[in-house]
Structure formats: structure tokens, C-alpha cells
C-alpha positions as CSV (number, residue, x, y, z in Angstrom):
1,M,14.1,33.7,18.7
2,A,16.2,30.8,17.6
3,N,16.3,29.5,21.1
4,R,12.5,29.3,21.3
5,L,12.3,27.3,18.1
6,K,15.0,24.8,19.1
7,P,12.7,22.5,21.1
8,L,10.2,22.6,18.2
9,L,12.8,21.8,15.5
10,G,15.0,19.5,17.7
11,N,13.3,16.2,16.7
12,L,12.5,17.2,13.1
13,G,15.3,15.2,11.6
14,A,14.1,12.0,13.4
15,G,10.6,12.7,12.2
16,F,11.8,13.1,8.6
17,D,13.8,9.9,8.9
18,A,10.8,7.9,10.1
19,L,8.6,9.4,7.3
20,A,11.2,8.4,4.7
21,R,11.3,4.9,6.1
22,R,7.5,4.6,5.9
23,A,7.5,5.9,2.3
24,E,10.2,3.4,1.3
25,T,8.2,0.6,2.9
26,A,5.1,1.6,1.1
27,Q,6.9,1.9,-2.2
28,S,8.5,-1.5,-1.7
29,L,5.1,-3.1,-1.0
30,T,3.6,-1.4,-4.1
31,D,6.4,-2.7,-6.2
32,K,5.8,-6.3,-4.9
33,V,2.1,-6.1,-5.6
34,R,2.7,-4.7,-9.0
35,L,4.9,-7.7,-9.9
36,E,2.3,-10.1,-8.8
37,L,-0.6,-8.4,-10.7
38,G,-1.4,-9.4,-14.2
39,E,0.3,-7.4,-16.9
40,A,-2.9,-5.6,-17.8
41,L,-3.4,-4.4,-14.2
42,R,0.1,-3.2,-13.4
43,P,-0.1,0.3,-15.0
44,H,-3.4,0.9,-13.1
45,L,-2.0,0.2,-9.6
46,V,-1.6,3.5,-7.7
47,S,-0.4,2.1,-4.4
48,A,-0.5,-0.7,-1.9
49,S,-0.3,-0.4,1.9
50,R,-0.9,-2.4,5.0
51,R,-3.6,-1.5,7.5
52,G,-2.8,-3.8,10.4
53,D,-3.0,-7.3,8.9
54,D,-5.0,-6.1,5.9
55,L,-3.7,-5.2,2.5
56,V,-5.2,-2.1,0.8
57,I,-4.7,-1.8,-2.9
58,I,-5.5,1.5,-4.7
59,M,-6.4,1.4,-8.4
60,D,-6.7,4.4,-10.7
61,S,-10.2,3.4,-12.0
62,A,-13.2,1.4,-10.7
63,A,-13.0,-0.5,-14.0
64,W,-10.0,-2.5,-12.8
65,T,-11.2,-3.3,-9.2
66,P,-13.3,-6.4,-10.1
67,R,-10.2,-8.0,-11.7
68,V,-8.1,-7.4,-8.7
69,R,-10.8,-8.8,-6.4
70,Y,-11.1,-11.8,-8.6
71,A,-7.4,-12.4,-8.3
72,A,-7.3,-11.7,-4.5
73,R,-6.8,-15.2,-3.3
74,T,-3.9,-15.9,-5.7
75,L,-2.4,-12.5,-5.0
76,K,-2.5,-13.0,-1.3
77,A,-0.9,-16.4,-1.6
78,S,1.9,-15.2,-3.9
79,L,2.7,-12.2,-1.7
80,E,2.9,-14.4,1.4
81,Q,5.1,-17.0,-0.4
82,S,7.4,-14.2,-1.3
83,G,7.9,-13.2,2.3
84,E,5.1,-10.8,3.1
85,P,3.5,-11.2,6.5
86,T,0.1,-13.0,6.6
87,I,-2.6,-10.9,4.9
88,G,-6.0,-10.8,6.6
89,K,-8.3,-9.1,4.1
90,L,-7.4,-7.7,0.7
91,M,-9.3,-4.4,0.1
92,V,-9.4,-2.8,-3.3
93,K,-10.2,0.9,-3.5
94,V,-10.2,3.5,-6.2
95,R,-8.0,6.6,-6.0
96,G,-10.2,9.3,-4.5
97,G,-11.4,7.2,-1.6
98,K,-14.4,5.2,-3.1
99,A,-14.4,1.7,-1.8
100,A,-14.6,-1.1,-4.3
101,G,-15.1,-4.1,-2.1
102,G,-12.9,-6.5,-0.3
103,S,-12.0,-10.2,-0.1
104,G,-11.3,-12.2,3.0
């Protein structure tokens, strides 16, 4: 039985390594965004991730999304100055999948 599972489990370590690298990259980006957000917004940031050239920011409540959208231009500029690749659109969403708008 172990021989039949070997091909299935053979690349599992590489898959876990790739997943760990992606998680580390996402956490690093979230930390960078948190530093650039205003102090009142920082605790409400759930995560930040890239979707192609776009930056997707997830907040814990819709109450905070207008403030992030309002700061989008400044946030994009600050992140790019700190070494982030060029950001196309900044999209702000609420945890749970509800869209809260975007800024280009």
C-alpha cells in the first residue's frame, strides 16, 4: 500500500514549501500595509494581497472601508516608495467577501 501512495505523497514537501512561501509573502505585505495605514485603521486590517498588479485590502468591517479608499492614493504611493511593485488598483473589501469599492 505504501508504494501506491508514494507518487501521491512524493511532491508533498515541495507543495508545503511553496504554500509556506506564499503565506510568508502575504503576511509581509499585510505588515507593510498596516504600517502605512493610519493608527485608527491598523487594528481593523485583516489582510492584504496582490492580485496581479492590483492590491486587495481586507478590512474587518464596512465602517472602515471609506477611510481606506480615501487614503488609497497616499497608501499606494507610500508602498511603492518603500519598494512594492507598481500597484494598479487598490481594492478594499470586507471580511466575508462583500466588495467595498476600489480606487484606480
